N, C-alpha and C positions, 0 to 999 in steps of 0.2 A: 629438552627437545621440543617440547609442545609448544612453548612461546616461539622458538625458532620456526616451526612449522607455519605459524601465522604471518611471518614477516615476508612481504613479496619483495623479491630482488629487483632493483633497479633496472628498468627496461625489460623485465620477463614479460609483463603483460603484452608490450608492444611487439616484442619478438614472436609471441604466439599468434598475434594478429597478422603479422607478416607471413608467418608460415601458413597460415589459413588462406591467405589471398593467392599464395603460390600454388597450393593444392587446387583451390576453386579454379583458378586460371588453366591449370593442366587438364582439369576435368572439362572445362569449356572447349579446349582445342582437340579432344579425343575424337577418334574417326567414328562416325555414327554407324550403328549397325543396320543392316537392311531391314525394311519394313516388313513385318510378317504378314503372309497372306490373310486377307480379311476372313475367310472361313475359320482360321485358328486363333483369331483375336479373343473370342470369349473364352475358349479353353485355356489359353495362355493366361488371361486376366484371372479366371478362377484359380488357376495353378499358383499364380503370383500371390493372391489372397491367402491361399492355404499355406502357402510357404512362409509368408510373413507371420501369419498367425502362429504356425508351428513353431517358428524361431522364437518370436516374442514369449511363449510360454515355455521355454526350455532354459535350463541354467546357462546354456551357452549363448541362447538369444538374449538373456537378461544382461549378461556380460557384456555382449555387444552394445546394447542400449546404454549401459553405464559408461562403456568406453566413449561413445560418442558424446555424452553428457560431460564427461571429464574434459574432452577436448575443446569444449567452448566454455568451460567453467574455470574458477581460480583453482589452480593446480594444486596448491597447498591446503585446500578445503579441509577441515575436520570431518569425520565420518558422520557426526550428527552435530546438533546444537547442544555444546556441553557448558556454554556459558556466555554471557553478554559482556561486551567490552566496557560497559558503564552501569552504574546503578540504575535501578528501576525494574519495572515489570512489562514485558513485551506482550502485547495482546496479538494472538494469531488465530485467524478465522479458517478452518479447514471444512471439508465436506460434512464431517461429523459433528461440527459445533465449534465453540470458541475455546480457546486456551489461554492461560496467563503462564508466561515463563519469567521465572525469577533471574537475577543476574547470577547466580551460582547454577543456572541451568535446570533446576527443579522446575517441574511442570505440574499445572493443575488444570484439569478439565472443568470449565466452568458450566458447561450444559450444551443442550442443541440449539445454540443460537447462531443466526446468520450474519450478524454484525455486532459490534460493540464499540464503547468509547470510555475514555477515563473521566472520573470526575476531576475538577480543577486541581485538587492538591493530592490526588491518588488514593483517597479514602475508599472509594467506591467505583463501580463499573456499571454502566448503562449497557444493556443489551436487548436485543429484538429476537423473539422467536417466532413461530407461526401465530400471527394475530395477537402478540402481546409485547408489552414494554416491561422489562424488569430491571430492578435496581438490585446489585449483588454487593457482597462483601468480596475483597479480593480473593479469598479462598473459596468463592462459589456459592456461599449461603445466600438465600434470597431474603431481601429486606422487605420488598413489596412488589407487587406486579398489577399491571392494568391490561384488561383485554381491549384491544382495539383492532379493526380490520387493516390488514396489510401494513402493519408497523415496521417501520425501517428507518436507517439514518439517524439514530440518536446522537445528540450533541449536549453535553452537560457544561454549564457555564455558571459563573457567580463568583461570590467571595467565600472564605472559609466557614461562615456562619449562616450565609444565605444563597442558596442555589436553585437553579432551574434546568429543567431538561427540555429541550425542544426536539421535536420528532416528527415524523411524517406518518399520516394515517392514509393510505392510497394517496391521493392527490392533495391532501390538506396538512398544512403545518399546525401542530398542536403543541402547547406549552403546559408542563405541570411542574409544581414545585419539588424540590429534591426529596422531601418527605413523602411523596406521592399523592398530595393534596392539590385541590385547585385546578385539575386538568381542564383545558378549554381550547377551543379552536382559535386560531389567529387568523390565517389567510390561507390562500391556495398557494402551492409551492412545490419544488422538487428537491431542494437542498437548503441547508441552513447552517449558520455559524454564529457564535456569541462573540461580541466585544469582549476580550479577557477582562475579568474583574467586574462585569456588569451583568445585572439580571433583567435590564431593560432594552438595550440595544442589540437587535437581532438582524443579521443579513439574511435575506431570503432570495433565492434564485426561483423565478416563476416564468410564466410564458411571455411576459412583456420586458423581461430583463432582470436586473439585480436591484433590490430594494432594501433600505435599512428601515426597520420597524421600531418604533417605541411600544414595547409589549404592554406597558402599563395602560397607555391610552388605546392601543391597537391600531394606530394610523402610521402610515409610511411617512418618513421624513424626507426621503428622495428617493428617485428611482432612475437608473441608468439603463439605457437601451443596449444591454450587452448579454448575449445569450451564454448561460452557464449551467451544468448540471451537477457541479462540485464547488464548494466554497470553503474558504477558510480565512480567519482573521488573524493578522500578525500579532505577535505577543505584546508589542508595544502599543497596540490600538491605532496604528497610523494607517494601515493598509489593508484592503481586502482582496483576495485572490479568487478568481473565477476561472474555472477550466471547463472545455467542452470540445470534443471532436478534434483532438490534437493541437489546440491552441489555448494560451493563457492570457488573462488581463488583469493587471493590477490597478485598482482604484484607490484614491485616498479616502479617509474616513468621511469626508464630505461628497464624494461620489465623482471626483475628478479623476479622469484617465491618467495614470502615471506611465504605464508601459504595456506592451503586448508582444507575444511572438509565439513561435511553435513550441509545443510541449506535449509530450504523452502524459506526464504528471507532474505535480510540482508540490513543494510545501514549505511553509515559513520555518525559520529557525524558532526555537523555544524561548529566546531571550530578547529579540529585536525583529527586523523585517528583512533580514538576508533570506534570500530566496534559493533553495535547491530545486534544479529542473532536470527532469529526464526528457531528453529529446532524441529524435533520430539521427544517426550518423550514416556515413558511407558504407560502414560494415555492420551496423546494427544499432546500439543504443549508447549513449553518454550521459554521464551524471555531471552536471555543472553546478558549482556552489559559489554564489557571489561572483558570477562571471568567470570562475576559473573551472578548468576542466579537472576533475578529480578522479574519474574512473570511465572506463569504456569497454565494450565487449560486444560480442555477436549475439544477436537476438533481441529480445525486448524486456527491459527492466520495468519494474512496478513498484508502487507504494513506497516512495521515498518517506522515511519516518525518522524524525530526529530523537536523539537520546534526551532525556530531560536536562542534562548539563549542557547541552549545545556543542559537544565535542565530536560526536560520532553520528553517522547516518546508517540506517539499514534499508536495503533494498531487497526485493524478491527478484530472482532470476529464473523464471520457469523453465527456460530451455535447458539449464544446467540443474535443475531441481535445486537451487542453493538459495541461501540467504547470505547476503555480502555485506559486512560492515566496512564503512569507508570513513576514514578520519576526515573531518570536515575542513579543519584548519591545519596549518603547520606543514611539515614534511608528510609526503604521502604514505599511508599505512593502510594496508587492506588485510582483512582476515574474512574467512567464510565458513559456512557449515553446510554440508551436503545431505542428501537424502531426506529433505524436508517432508515429502508427501509419506514417505515410509514412517517417519518419526511421530507424525500427527494423524496417521491413519486416515489419509485422503488419497483420492484417485488423481489428483492434480496439485501442484505447488500450492500451498496455503497462502493467503494474502495477509498482510499486515495491517492491524486496526488501530494501533497506537502504541506509544512507549510511556508508560505512566510513571510519574515521580513517585517515590517512597513516601508513605504519610509521615 
């Protein structure tokens, strides 16, 4: 029965969307109530706030909230994140810190970190806490740490035997060896991404656009006047993705503009340069993979994250408080886990920071 619960029936999601449109249209056509007298408005507003607060903190009120979430989420979602559909460790960042979730559903809290990222072969995790960069074992044991003001956005790149971590300290990009030695400033910037397999070529987003730096020499090889505050390099090393303010741009490794368009978020596949894009739709959001629509729903999807084997994508769905897994290729298949905020002790739906391969 557990496996059957994860199978979404053909047309089931579309039917829910049509039902939602009917309800919304009926609500729009309702007869408006008379406007209350101005002198009663403050009292009515206070009463409404009190009523909402009272309802929200009662068992019945929580049931209503859950019902609303269920109405816009995947109906067959599991009650919690019990397992992953593909091997690896999913990094989840919640209000109370970062977690690593294994494919069997076991969870380990890594610590009070606000961001995290996988090392190239899944052996370690780079994380940032209040003014520190930390290298961790997958079980959360600390290998080393550096104290740096405003540390954020760690990205770990390189080969199996030679790695580097690029990160931000306030508005400056810094680079440190995988063993914690040789930390140094590179350039001003606000986001970074390593070319896969390289410890020299680093894409940097900064005030003047996107540049690719030779880390060894410290000089920019080229700069393109494209604004971005998030970067990713494709697994095959041929494309660079820049994201900002609801748009994306894809550049070649030499800086030529390949394509651009609207996107709330996007991510390259783990084995090539196929692009998964989350964009707005007429009723909410849609996930498009390689130009094909794979999933859509009401609200705003976040954090498209590829499984290491490239067969599945995970997205966060805050309005439903769900984590949704979408098969990236072949026949459509959807599974989901609900109640994420409760599971990870968070006041809001946690975000996804990566899906690490197994060492």
